[in-house]
N, CA, C and O atoms as a GROMACS GRO file, in nm:
protein
  292
    1MET      N    1   0.961   0.700  -0.378
    1MET     CA    2   0.950   0.700  -0.234
    1MET      C    3   0.812   0.645  -0.195
    1MET      O    4   0.711   0.682  -0.254
    2CYS      N    5   0.811   0.557  -0.098
    2CYS     CA    6   0.686   0.500  -0.049
    2CYS      C    7   0.658   0.556   0.090
    2CYS      O    8   0.750   0.581   0.168
    3LEU      N    9   0.532   0.574   0.119
    3LEU     CA   10   0.494   0.631   0.246
    3LEU      C   11   0.378   0.552   0.304
    3LEU      O   12   0.278   0.528   0.236
    4ALA      N   13   0.392   0.510   0.428
    4ALA     CA   14   0.284   0.445   0.500
    4ALA      C   15   0.234   0.544   0.604
    4ALA      O   16   0.314   0.609   0.672
    5ILE      N   17   0.102   0.557   0.617
    5ILE     CA   18   0.046   0.658   0.706
    5ILE      C   19  -0.056   0.596   0.801
    5ILE      O   20  -0.122   0.498   0.766
    6PRO      N   21  -0.069   0.653   0.921
    6PRO     CA   22  -0.172   0.604   1.012
    6PRO      C   23  -0.310   0.657   0.971
    6PRO      O   24  -0.325   0.774   0.936
    7VAL      N   25  -0.408   0.569   0.975
    7VAL     CA   26  -0.546   0.606   0.944
    7VAL      C   27  -0.636   0.540   1.047
    7VAL      O   28  -0.600   0.438   1.106
    8GLN      N   29  -0.754   0.598   1.068
    8GLN     CA   30  -0.847   0.542   1.166
    8GLN      C   31  -0.957   0.465   1.094
    8GLN      O   32  -1.014   0.511   0.995
    9VAL      N   33  -0.986   0.346   1.146
    9VAL     CA   34  -1.092   0.262   1.091
    9VAL      C   35  -1.228   0.319   1.132
    9VAL      O   36  -1.255   0.339   1.251
   10LYS      N   37  -1.312   0.346   1.034
   10LYS     CA   38  -1.444   0.403   1.058
   10LYS      C   39  -1.556   0.302   1.040
   10LYS      O   40  -1.663   0.317   1.099
   11GLU      N   41  -1.532   0.200   0.957
   11GLU     CA   42  -1.637   0.102   0.928
   11GLU      C   43  -1.571  -0.029   0.885
   11GLU      O   44  -1.473  -0.028   0.811
   12ILE      N   45  -1.625  -0.140   0.933
   12ILE     CA   46  -1.581  -0.272   0.888
   12ILE      C   47  -1.681  -0.319   0.784
   12ILE      O   48  -1.801  -0.327   0.811
   13ILE      N   49  -1.634  -0.350   0.665
   13ILE     CA   50  -1.722  -0.397   0.558
   13ILE      C   51  -1.736  -0.548   0.565
   13ILE      O   52  -1.847  -0.601   0.561
   14ASP      N   53  -1.622  -0.619   0.573
   14ASP     CA   54  -1.622  -0.764   0.589
   14ASP      C   55  -1.489  -0.804   0.654
   14ASP      O   56  -1.416  -0.718   0.703
   15ASP      N   57  -1.458  -0.934   0.654
   15ASP     CA   58  -1.337  -0.982   0.722
   15ASP      C   59  -1.207  -0.927   0.663
   15ASP      O   60  -1.103  -0.930   0.730
   16GLU      N   61  -1.211  -0.878   0.540
   16GLU     CA   62  -1.087  -0.832   0.476
   16GLU      C   63  -1.094  -0.691   0.420
   16GLU      O   64  -1.006  -0.649   0.345
   17THR      N   65  -1.199  -0.617   0.456
   17THR     CA   66  -1.217  -0.483   0.400
   17THR      C   67  -1.273  -0.388   0.506
   17THR      O   68  -1.359  -0.425   0.586
   18ALA      N   69  -1.222  -0.265   0.505
   18ALA     CA   70  -1.270  -0.163   0.597
   18ALA      C   71  -1.267  -0.027   0.530
   18ALA      O   72  -1.201  -0.008   0.428
   19VAL      N   73  -1.340   0.067   0.589
   19VAL     CA   74  -1.334   0.206   0.547
   19VAL      C   75  -1.255   0.281   0.652
   19VAL      O   76  -1.281   0.269   0.772
   20VAL      N   77  -1.157   0.358   0.606
   20VAL     CA   78  -1.074   0.438   0.697
   20VAL      C   79  -1.089   0.585   0.661
   20VAL      O   80  -1.141   0.620   0.556
   21GLU      N   81  -1.042   0.670   0.753
   21GLU     CA   82  -1.049   0.814   0.730
   21GLU      C   83  -0.919   0.880   0.770
   21GLU      O   84  -0.857   0.846   0.871
   22ILE      N   85  -0.879   0.976   0.688
   22ILE     CA   86  -0.766   1.062   0.721
   22ILE      C   87  -0.795   1.200   0.664
   22ILE      O   88  -0.826   1.214   0.545
   23SER      N   89  -0.786   1.299   0.747
   23SER     CA   90  -0.810   1.438   0.707
   23SER      C   91  -0.943   1.456   0.636
   23SER      O   92  -0.954   1.533   0.540
   24GLY      N   93  -1.044   1.386   0.683
   24GLY     CA   94  -1.178   1.399   0.626
   24GLY      C   95  -1.204   1.316   0.503
   24GLY      O   96  -1.317   1.310   0.454
   25LEU      N   97  -1.102   1.251   0.451
   25LEU     CA   98  -1.118   1.166   0.333
   25LEU      C   99  -1.141   1.022   0.376
   25LEU      O  100  -1.073   0.972   0.465
   26LYS      N  101  -1.236   0.955   0.312
   26LYS     CA  102  -1.262   0.815   0.342
   26LYS      C  103  -1.217   0.729   0.226
   26LYS      O  104  -1.230   0.766   0.110
   27LYS      N  105  -1.163   0.611   0.260
   27LYS     CA  106  -1.110   0.520   0.159
   27LYS      C  107  -1.136   0.377   0.203
   27LYS      O  108  -1.122   0.344   0.320
   28THR      N  109  -1.175   0.294   0.108
   28THR     CA  110  -1.191   0.152   0.135
   28THR      C  111  -1.055   0.085   0.117
   28THR      O  112  -0.988   0.103   0.016
   29ILE      N  113  -1.016   0.005   0.219
   29ILE     CA  114  -0.884  -0.059   0.217
   29ILE      C  115  -0.897  -0.207   0.248
   29ILE      O  116  -1.001  -0.254   0.295
   30SER      N  117  -0.789  -0.280   0.221
   30SER     CA  118  -0.782  -0.421   0.256
   30SER      C  119  -0.724  -0.436   0.396
   30SER      O  120  -0.624  -0.374   0.430
   31THR      N  121  -0.788  -0.520   0.476
   31THR     CA  122  -0.736  -0.552   0.610
   31THR      C  123  -0.695  -0.700   0.616
   31THR      O  124  -0.684  -0.757   0.724
   32ALA      N  125  -0.673  -0.760   0.499
   32ALA     CA  126  -0.642  -0.903   0.490
   32ALA      C  127  -0.511  -0.940   0.560
   32ALA      O  128  -0.492  -1.056   0.597
   33LEU      N  129  -0.421  -0.844   0.578
   33LEU     CA  130  -0.290  -0.876   0.635
   33LEU      C  131  -0.285  -0.870   0.788
   33LEU      O  132  -0.184  -0.909   0.847
   34ILE      N  133  -0.392  -0.822   0.852
   34ILE     CA  134  -0.393  -0.815   0.998
   34ILE      C  135  -0.524  -0.871   1.053
   34ILE      O  136  -0.626  -0.873   0.984
   35ASP      N  137  -0.520  -0.916   1.177
   35ASP     CA  138  -0.636  -0.975   1.241
   35ASP      C  139  -0.703  -0.879   1.338
   35ASP      O  140  -0.641  -0.785   1.388
   36ASP      N  141  -0.828  -0.904   1.363
   36ASP     CA  142  -0.903  -0.839   1.470
   36ASP      C  143  -0.906  -0.686   1.458
   36ASP      O  144  -0.883  -0.615   1.556
   37VAL      N  145  -0.935  -0.637   1.339
   37VAL     CA  146  -0.948  -0.493   1.318
   37VAL      C  147  -1.088  -0.450   1.362
   37VAL      O  148  -1.187  -0.514   1.327
   38ARG      N  149  -1.095  -0.342   1.438
   38ARG     CA  150  -1.223  -0.292   1.489
   38ARG      C  151  -1.238  -0.144   1.457
   38ARG      O  152  -1.139  -0.073   1.436
   39VAL      N  153  -1.362  -0.099   1.455
   39VAL     CA  154  -1.390   0.044   1.437
   39VAL      C  155  -1.320   0.121   1.548
   39VAL      O  156  -1.327   0.083   1.666
   40GLY      N  157  -1.252   0.228   1.511
   40GLY     CA  158  -1.178   0.310   1.607
   40GLY      C  159  -1.030   0.279   1.610
   40GLY      O  160  -0.951   0.362   1.655
   41ASP      N  161  -0.990   0.160   1.563
   41ASP     CA  162  -0.847   0.127   1.559
   41ASP      C  163  -0.774   0.218   1.462
   41ASP      O  164  -0.831   0.266   1.364
   42TYR      N  165  -0.648   0.240   1.490
   42TYR     CA  166  -0.558   0.305   1.394
   42TYR      C  167  -0.472   0.197   1.332
   42TYR      O  168  -0.422   0.108   1.402
   43VAL      N  169  -0.455   0.204   1.201
   43VAL     CA  170  -0.370   0.110   1.130
   43VAL      C  171  -0.274   0.188   1.041
   43VAL      O  172  -0.300   0.302   1.004
   44ILE      N  173  -0.163   0.123   1.008
   44ILE     CA  174  -0.069   0.181   0.913
   44ILE      C  175  -0.114   0.139   0.774
   44ILE      O  176  -0.127   0.020   0.745
   45LEU      N  177  -0.139   0.237   0.687
   45LEU     CA  178  -0.188   0.213   0.552
   45LEU      C  179  -0.076   0.233   0.451
   45LEU      O  180  -0.006   0.334   0.453
   46HIS      N  181  -0.060   0.135   0.363
   46HIS     CA  182   0.039   0.145   0.256
   46HIS      C  183  -0.019   0.081   0.131
   46HIS      O  184  -0.051  -0.038   0.130
   47VAL      N  185  -0.032   0.158   0.026
   47VAL     CA  186  -0.081   0.114  -0.104
   47VAL      C  187  -0.213   0.036  -0.093
   47VAL      O  188  -0.231  -0.067  -0.159
   48GLY      N  189  -0.303   0.086  -0.010
   48GLY     CA  190  -0.435   0.026   0.000
   48GLY      C  191  -0.447  -0.089   0.097
   48GLY      O  192  -0.555  -0.148   0.110
   49TYR      N  193  -0.338  -0.124   0.166
   49TYR     CA  194  -0.338  -0.235   0.262
   49TYR      C  195  -0.304  -0.186   0.402
   49TYR      O  196  -0.212  -0.107   0.421
   50ALA      N  197  -0.380  -0.233   0.499
   50ALA     CA  198  -0.344  -0.210   0.639
   50ALA      C  199  -0.233  -0.308   0.673
   50ALA      O  200  -0.249  -0.429   0.659
   51LEU      N  201  -0.120  -0.256   0.719
   51LEU     CA  202  -0.004  -0.341   0.748
   51LEU      C  203   0.001  -0.388   0.892
   51LEU      O  204   0.041  -0.501   0.920
   52GLN      N  205  -0.039  -0.300   0.985
   52GLN     CA  206  -0.039  -0.334   1.127
   52GLN      C  207  -0.119  -0.231   1.203
   52GLN      O  208  -0.144  -0.121   1.154
   53LYS      N  209  -0.160  -0.268   1.323
   53LYS     CA  210  -0.226  -0.171   1.411
   53LYS      C  211  -0.120  -0.082   1.473
   53LYS      O  212  -0.004  -0.120   1.483
   54ILE      N  213  -0.162   0.038   1.513
   54ILE     CA  214  -0.071   0.132   1.577
   54ILE      C  215  -0.142   0.192   1.698
   54ILE      O  216  -0.264   0.210   1.698
   55ASP      N  217  -0.065   0.223   1.798
   55ASP     CA  218  -0.118   0.287   1.919
   55ASP      C  219  -0.182   0.420   1.883
   55ASP      O  220  -0.122   0.498   1.808
   56PRO      N  221  -0.301   0.449   1.934
   56PRO     CA  222  -0.370   0.575   1.899
   56PRO      C  223  -0.288   0.701   1.930
   56PRO      O  224  -0.293   0.797   1.854
   57ILE      N  225  -0.215   0.701   2.039
   57ILE     CA  226  -0.134   0.819   2.075
   57ILE      C  227  -0.022   0.838   1.973
   57ILE      O  228   0.004   0.951   1.930
   58GLU      N  229   0.045   0.729   1.936
   58GLU     CA  230   0.150   0.738   1.835
   58GLU      C  231   0.093   0.780   1.700
   58GLU      O  232   0.156   0.857   1.627
   59ALA      N  233  -0.025   0.731   1.667
   59ALA     CA  234  -0.090   0.771   1.541
   59ALA      C  235  -0.116   0.921   1.540
   59ALA      O  236  -0.087   0.987   1.440
   60GLN      N  237  -0.169   0.974   1.648
   60GLN     CA  238  -0.197   1.118   1.655
   60GLN      C  239  -0.070   1.201   1.645
   60GLN      O  240  -0.067   1.304   1.577
   61LYS      N  241   0.037   1.156   1.712
   61LYS     CA  242   0.165   1.227   1.703
   61LYS      C  243   0.215   1.232   1.559
   61LYS      O  244   0.262   1.336   1.512
   62THR      N  245   0.206   1.119   1.490
   62THR     CA  246   0.252   1.112   1.352
   62THR      C  247   0.168   1.202   1.262
   62THR      O  248   0.221   1.273   1.177
   63LEU      N  249   0.036   1.199   1.280
   63LEU     CA  250  -0.052   1.284   1.200
   63LEU      C  251  -0.026   1.431   1.225
   63LEU      O  252  -0.034   1.512   1.132
   64GLU      N  253   0.006   1.467   1.349
   64GLU     CA  254   0.040   1.606   1.380
   64GLU      C  255   0.169   1.648   1.309
   64GLU      O  256   0.178   1.760   1.259
   65LEU      N  257   0.267   1.558   1.305
   65LEU     CA  258   0.392   1.588   1.234
   65LEU      C  259   0.368   1.607   1.085
   65LEU      O  260   0.427   1.696   1.024
   66PHE      N  261   0.282   1.523   1.026
   66PHE     CA  262   0.247   1.540   0.885
   66PHE      C  263   0.181   1.676   0.862
   66PHE      O  264   0.210   1.744   0.764
   67ALA      N  265   0.092   1.714   0.952
   67ALA     CA  266   0.023   1.843   0.938
   67ALA      C  267   0.122   1.959   0.947
   67ALA      O  268   0.112   2.055   0.870
   68GLN      N  269   0.216   1.950   1.040
   68GLN     CA  270   0.317   2.056   1.054
   68GLN      C  271   0.406   2.063   0.930
   68GLN      O  272   0.442   2.172   0.884
   69ALA      N  273   0.441   1.949   0.876
   69ALA     CA  274   0.529   1.944   0.760
   69ALA      C  275   0.463   2.002   0.635
   69ALA      O  276   0.531   2.049   0.544
   70SER      N  277   0.330   1.998   0.632
   70SER     CA  278   0.260   2.048   0.514
   70SER      C  279   0.234   2.199   0.520
   70SER      O  280   0.187   2.257   0.422
   71GLN      N  281   0.265   2.262   0.632
   71GLN     CA  282   0.248   2.406   0.648
   71GLN      C  283   0.360   2.479   0.574
   71GLN      O  284   0.475   2.435   0.577
   72PRO      N  285   0.328   2.590   0.508
   72PRO     CA  286   0.433   2.668   0.443
   72PRO      C  287   0.532   2.723   0.545
   72PRO      O  288   0.494   2.756   0.658
   73ALA      N  289   0.657   2.732   0.507
   73ALA     CA  290   0.762   2.781   0.598
   73ALA      C  291   0.754   2.930   0.617
   73ALA      O  292   0.835   2.987   0.691
   0.00000   0.00000   0.00000
């Protein structure tokens, strides 16, 4: 099973690399597949690559669902 998740861009390293954060964890990813990535943007991350930008409200909703799903029943 593959999972793509929304992450927020925290730092731009160069034209094809950025640092993102999710749940306090930071990761360096490739942004080579999308244009005009800026600090504060939310992107969909899959296997180390940003696939597309996502609306911040939709990103937050998705992250909230992930948080709820990880809670014990």
